[in-house]
N, C-alpha and C positions, 0 to 999 in steps of 0.2 A: 626349504632354506635356500637363499640366494647365494650363489657362488661368487667370490670376489673376482674371479677370472671372467665370469659372464657379465658382471657389471662393467668391468673395464672394456670388454669387447663391445658391449652395447653402447657405451659412452663414446668409444672411438668411432663406431659406425655413425652415430648421430653427428659427431663433429665432421666427419668426411661428407656426409649428406648435406650439412650446412654449408661447407666449403663449396660444394658443387652448385648449390642453389645461389650462393653469392656470385660465383663465377658466371653462372647462367644469366643473372641480372646484369652483370657488367658486359657480357657479350651482347645482350639485347640492346643495352644502351649504346654500345659501339656500332652495332649494325644501324641503329636509328640515326646516330650522329653522322655516319658515312652515307646515309640515305640508301642503304642496301635493304633488300627484302629479307625478312627473318626466315631462316630455314625452318623446316618442320621441327616440331617439339622434340622428336626422338634424336634428330641430328644435332640440335642445340644441346640436348642433355649429354650426348656422346662427346661433343666438343668440350663442354664444360668439365666432364669427368677427365678427359685427357689433359686439359690445361691444369686442373687441380693436382693430378698425379705428377705432372712435370714440376709444378711448383713445390710439391712436397719433397721430391727427389733433390731439387736444388737446395732447399732449406736444410734437409737432412745432411747433405754433403757438406754444406758450409758449417753446420753445427759440429760435425765430426772434426773438421779442420780446426775450428776454434778450440774444441775440447783437447785435441792432440797438442795444440800450441800451449794451452794452459798446463797440461801434464809435463811438457818439455821444460817450460819455464820453472815449474815447481821442482823438477829434477835438478835444474841448474842451481837453484837456491839451496836445495838439500845438499848437493855436492859441495857447495861453498862452505857450508857449515861443518862438513866432515874434515876440511883441511885445517 
């Protein structure tokens, strides 16, 4: 029987791998556009993984800020109703 946690973990890994592949194709495009030689496949994959991780950290941080702002605004509305 398949565990829900395993499905979620597998799905997340596939998404992260897809992000890295997309980032890798964008890096290849950029190297070609700037007429620079492509680095080795391993270096390109490492760069792609680093960029993807940084992007995820930025998005996560911004989403946390948005969520905190929503909770703050809801709290203000709730407090107005108590008066």
